[in-house]
N, C-alpha and C positions, 0 to 999 in steps of 0.2 A: 665666066668674069673674075679674072686672077686680083688677090687680094692685093689692097697696097703694104709696102714694107712698112713693118714695126720701127717705132719712130725708137731711137736710143735711148734708155734712161738715161735722166738724168742724177745726180746723186743729190741726195735733198737731205735734210738736217732734222732732228728728232720735232721740231715744230710741225712737219710736214713743207716747208719751203725750201728754196736752193738755199746751199750750204752756203753761200757766200752772203747770201739774207739773214741767214742767223747770226752769220761773223757781225754785219755792221750791226745791227741791231741788239749784242753784246757789249759793243763798241758805243753804241748812244747811250744805253743805259747806263753805263760806267763814266759816264763821259765829264764829269766832274773830279773824280777819285784821278783819272786819266790826265786831265788837265792841273791837280793838285800834284802827283807825280813828276809830268814833266816838269814843270816851273821849279819842279826841290830838286829835280836832275840838273837842270841850268845854272841854278842858285850853287849847287854843289863845284860844278865843273868851274863856272867863271870865278868863283869868292872865296874857297879853298883855300885858299892862301891867305886870305883877313884872316887872321884871329878871331875879332869881336862876329866879322857875320858868319861864321864856319860852328863858332862855337854858339850862338844859338840857335842857328840852323836845326843844328843836329841836334841842339837841346830838346826844343821843342817838338820835330818831329819823334824822339824819342820819347816824348813824354803819351802825345798817342798811343802812337806803336808799340809801347813796352805795355801799358795800361790794357790798350785793346786785344793784344793777342794775350795774355798770361790769365786775362777776363774770367777765360773756360776754367781757371782754375781756382782765384781765388774770390771770382765773385758768380761763376757761371752756374753752379749749381744756387745760389741766393736768386739771380735774377729767374733761372725756371721755376722754381717754384714757389714765386711772389711775383709773375704773370698778370696777376689778375689786381695790385695793387699800381699806384700812379707813381708814372716814374724817377719824378720828381724826388718824392718819401723817400725812395731805395738812394737814390744819390745824397739827400743832404745826412741821410745815417751814417753810409758811408764815404761819404768829402768828411764828417765832424770826425769819425774816426782818423783819418788821414791827417787830417790837421793837428790833431792829439801827440799822435803817435810821430810827424816829423818833424814835430817841433819838443817834444821829449829828447830826441838825441840832439837835435840843435842845442840844449841847452846841456845834456850829462857830457856832452864830445865835443866841447868847445869848435862849435860849429860845425862838426861832423855831424850830415844828416844822414850817413847809411852806415851806423851802428857798426864803425869802424870796419864795414868790407872793403874798404880804398885804401886807410890808414890804420897800421898796429898801433903796438902801446909803444911806437920808438920814431913813430910819424915817416915810416916808411910806409911804400907803397909800389906792388909791380905793375899798375896802373896809372901812372904818372900822368898829370894834367900836361898835356901838351902846348910846346911854346908855338907851333905852326899844327893846323889839324892838314891830315893829307885828306885826299881825294876819297877814300875809303873807308877814313871814319867819317864821313859827314852822310856818304850814304846808305850804312849801314844799317840804320832806323829805316830807312826810306825802302831796301830792300823787304825789311822786318816787316813794314808797313802792307808792301807787296803779299807779303808771303802770309801775313794776317787773311788780309782781299781773299786770298786764294782759301780759305778757311786750314790752312797749316798750322797746325799747334804744336812750332819751332821756342826753340828755346832761348829768349830774350837775354839771356845771361854768355851763353855762346858767342850772340850776335853783335851784341853791342861790347863787352867788356874786354873781347876775344882782340879786337881793334884798338885796344889801347899797350895789351901787357906788351913789356919790353921784349919778352923771350918767351918761348915756345912752354918755359915751366909753368910762366898765369893762365896758360891753356889746358895744360897737361891735368894741373892739380883740382880745373874746377872741373874737367871729365871724370878725373876719380873717384870724388865726389858724386858727381851727378850719378853714375852709374852706380854705385853703391847704392846710394837712395833709391834708385829707381827699382832695385833688387830687393832690399828691405820694402820698400812701400810694394810690389807685389805681393811679398811671399804674406804679411802682414794683415792685407786686405784680401787673400784669396782667404785664410784662414778664416777670417769673421765672419764672410757671407757665404761659404762651402759648410760649417761646420754651425755655422749655425743659422742656415738658409731655411730649415722647416720651421724655429719661431717665427723669425722674421717675417715668412712669411703670411701665419697662420695669423700672427700681429697684425699687421698691418692689411691685409684682406677682409679681416672679419670688424676689425674695429675701425670706424672713421678716429682722426687724428686729434685726441682731447685739441682742445683754444690751448694747453700751454703749450703745446710742440713748436708754436710761434716763436712763441718767448725764447723757447732754449734756441733754435735753429738762429736766431736773430743775435744771441748772446753767443755762439760759437762762429755763426759767418762774421761778425764782427774780429771776435780775435783771431780767426783765419788772417781775415784784411791785415789787421794789425801786424800778423807775423810775417805775412808775405811782405808788407813793404820794409820791413828790417832786414829780411833776404835779402829782396831783389829792387829796394827804389836806389841802390847802387846804379841798375842799370841805366836810370835818366839822369843821375845825376853825375855822372862820368864826363858830363860833360863838361860840365860848371868845375869852377879850383876847385880843392879837395877840401878849401872850411871856408864857411858862405859867410860875409856878410849881413848885414840887417837887409840894404836891397836886394841880394841877389835869393836870399831866406826867399823875400817877400816874392818876390817874381817865380821863383820856383814851386811854393805854396799856389799862387793863383793860376798860374799854368795848368798845371795839375789837377787840381780840381774842376774848373771849369772845362776841363778834356774829359775826367771824369763824368758832370756834365752831359757833353755830348754820348757818351758810350750808352748810358741810361736809357736818356733819349729813344738810342738809336736798339733800346733791348738787349744790347751784346755785342751786335752787325752780324755780319754773317759767321765770325768763328763762334757763335754761340751754339751753333747747328751740331758743333762738335758733340755738347754738351745733349741737347736736346733728343737726338736720336737714341742716345743710351737709354736703358731698360729701366723705366718708373723713375726716372731723378725729377717728374716734379712733383712726387709724394714729397713732403716736408720730412716726415720719421727719415725716407731713405737719404735726402739731401744733407739733412744734416748727420746721420750713421758714416757719410763719405768725408762732411768737412770735419767733423770730429775727430777720425782718423788722421785723416792730411795732416791736420794740425800739431797733431801730436808726433807726426813725424819731422814736420816742419823746428818744431820749440826744441826735439832733438838735437837737429843736427844746427839751431842756431847753435845751443850750446855748445856741440864738440869740438866747434870749429869757428874763426873765422874766415876762413876762406870761401868766396863766393861756389855758391852752388843756383845748378839751374834747379827750379821748384816746378817747371814743368815736365822733366824726368819722373820726378818724384810723384807730383798728380796723375801722371798718365799711367806709373806702376799702381797705384790705388784706384784708378778705372779701369786700368788693362787686368788685374787681381780679381776685381770685384764682377766684371762681365765673364772670364772664363769660371768664376766658382760656381756662380748661377746657370752658366750653359751645363756646366755638369749636374749641379743637385736637381736643377731641373728636370722630372721624369717623363716631359713631354715624348712622344713619341718619333722620329725619324734625329737626324740627324743636321737638320736644315738649320737649326736656331745655334747647336754649336759651332757651325762652320760662320753664321753670320758673327757669333762671339770671335772667331780668328780673325776674318778680315776685318772687324773694326781697331782688335787692338793691334793686330800687324799695319796696318794703314798708318795708326797714331804715331805706332815708334818709326814706321819708314819716314814719315812726316819729319820728324822729328831727327833722325838720322843724316836728312839731308839737310836741314837747320845748322847741323852740326858740320856738315861737309863745306855748307856754304860760307860758316862763320872763320874756317882755318881759311878756307881759299880769301878772304878778306883781310884776317890779320896777315896773313902771307905780303899780301900788297901792299899793305899800310907798315909794314916793318921790315927790312932788310936782315933783320939780325932769325928772324921765326924763318922769313923763305929761307935761309940760308942753314939752318935748325931741320928745315924738313928734305932741303935739299941730298944734304948728308944724311938721312934716316932712310931715304927713297936709296941713294947712292952703297949702305952698308946694306938691306937689305935684297936690291940687286948683283953686290957680290957674291952674298951671301946664297941666296937662290942659283947662281952657273958657278961658287962652288963644289954646291950639290950637284947638282946635274951631271959635272965634270967627275963627280966622285965615283 
């Protein structure tokens, strides 16, 4: 008896079901998020020329997306090593620090909540508050929100400040400072974890964390959060006037404070997985050492110049240097753990670079001067390349 013909295999997803069903299942799970994105996109498209609607829409989106994406660096290790504590305790602690830090800047700098990141001593700025917002300025925080949902640790500074820059120098100055910060952070973190690995490993493995470590970590995490606000608070405030009156200040504080509550309730949301997958981050002592290294670098960069900087790149340098150092210092046989470390570091750096490219594209869309400068740059590059080939 002849065998019946074999049925053609149908492509199936990871869950074992049909691929299109996996896609539909993913869309259903993200229906609330997708609805928010769609509504925000429609508001940006229809009302971006209405200054007030565009300003408040951009601000609300930036308030949540900036803190959510940067939570991996400013609050990520704190959340990870305090998973056993109630979310509202962590929220009230960091929320209180937020209120004190921002109000201090508002009082000290005559209504400026950004610690002079957007206004220099002569009241000049490379990131003016627009008389009329462009579509690209309004959707910039929406793009950041989407990238955050995809677990991509991109630079909020690049994405949110670049679209307000009057020319390319406002972007290139951020890039230069951020890249130098990444290199410095990588080298310092590598040195600490490579040369101190044996002592750190023996101390962490043989001894349980003393209760005093919790207090030390909370102090350092609080300092880190405060310094991060001094550096990156400008990424949110850029949508509002450069000096805030009492009404604007109250709205600024209220929106971000309760946005932080949502973030802590969600335990960092999906972007937190970028921190959770790293080696022994849940150990309070490891988390404290990482935060201590990071806060020292941010304080140095804070004092060095008031030019805005991508704190994400500095944090990725700290984490990347640590991962590579541990993979080289470990005596574990084989190279699998080293490949894993390189893969994690390379992926994070790729995501950050992707964010930089997207931010330049958004800035070019928002500003004709930047489009012209980029076009000239490519023209000179192409002209030089043709000349080199001809030669």
